N, C-alpha and C positions, 0 to 999 in steps of 0.2 A: 474395678471401679465400683464403689459402694452405690447402692440404689439403682435406679433405672438408667440414668444418664440422659434420657429423652422422654418428654411427654408432649403429646400433641393435643391441644384443647381448643375450644372455641372462645373467642372474645365476645363481649356483650353484643357486638354488632354482627356476630355470626361468622366472622372471618377466622379461619383456622390459623393457629399460632403454634409453632414448634419451639419448645424451650429445651435447650441442651445444657447439661451441667457437666463440666470437666474440671479436673484438678491438675495443677502444675506438678513439676517434679522437684524443682530446686528447694532444698531445705524441708521437704515434706516426705512422708513415707513412700517407699518405692512402689510405683504403679506402672501400668502400661503407658506408652507414649501418648500424651493427650493430642498431639498433632495428627497422628495416625488414627486415633479413636475418633477425632472430629471428622476426618475424611470418611471413615467407614459409616458413621452415623448419617452424615449428609448424603452419602451415596445411596443409602437405604431409605432415605426420606422421600415421601411422595412429592414429585415436582410441583404439584398443585398447591402445596403449602408454601406460600410466598413470604410470610412473616416468620423469620427465623432469629431467635434470640439465643445467645450463648452466654451463660454465666460461667466465668473462668476463675476458679478459686486458686490463687497462686501467691507466693511470697514476693516474688520479684517483679517490679514494674517492667523490666526488660522482657521477661517471659510473657507477660500480659500483652505487651506491644507486639512481640513476635507472633502471638496467636492472632492478634488483630490483622497483621499483615498477611498471615497465612490464610485467613478466612475472608480477606478483602474481596468483595464482589460476590460472595457466596452466602452471606448472612446479612440480616438487617442491622444487628448490633452485637458487639462483644462487650460484656460488662465484666470488668475485673473486680473481684471481691477479695477479701482478706487483706485489706490495705491497713497496715499498722502505722504508716508514716503519712501524716496529713500534708500533702503538697499537691499542687496542680499537675496531674499527670494524664489528664484526659486528652484525647485527640480524635480527629475525624479522618477517615480514610476516604480517598477519592471515589472508590467503587463500592462503598459500604452497602448500598441498597441493591438488591437483585433486580428490581424493577424501577422505572423512572418515577421519582417522587411526584406527587400531585401538585406541589407548590412551585414547580419549575415551569 
């Protein structure tokens, strides 16, 4: 996986934010399994870091959706990048936030 794959930084309000960068496998150069890599990164992450964003660079919408389901309840958001076809493929997963949102 090129680069770091993970950065933990502070937002302007002082809250720590983890940003994970992963790459899919379909139609892209061969790399380690992004699902296993996500598990390993999240397992090693400080549990006090509650805001967790995943940038998933992948060709296929199905691979992006699979990653969303795989990380459901463990990250705040999975953002699928490298979309060459403009169509509405966004979705929300029931357990997307690791903590109860303040607006409920």
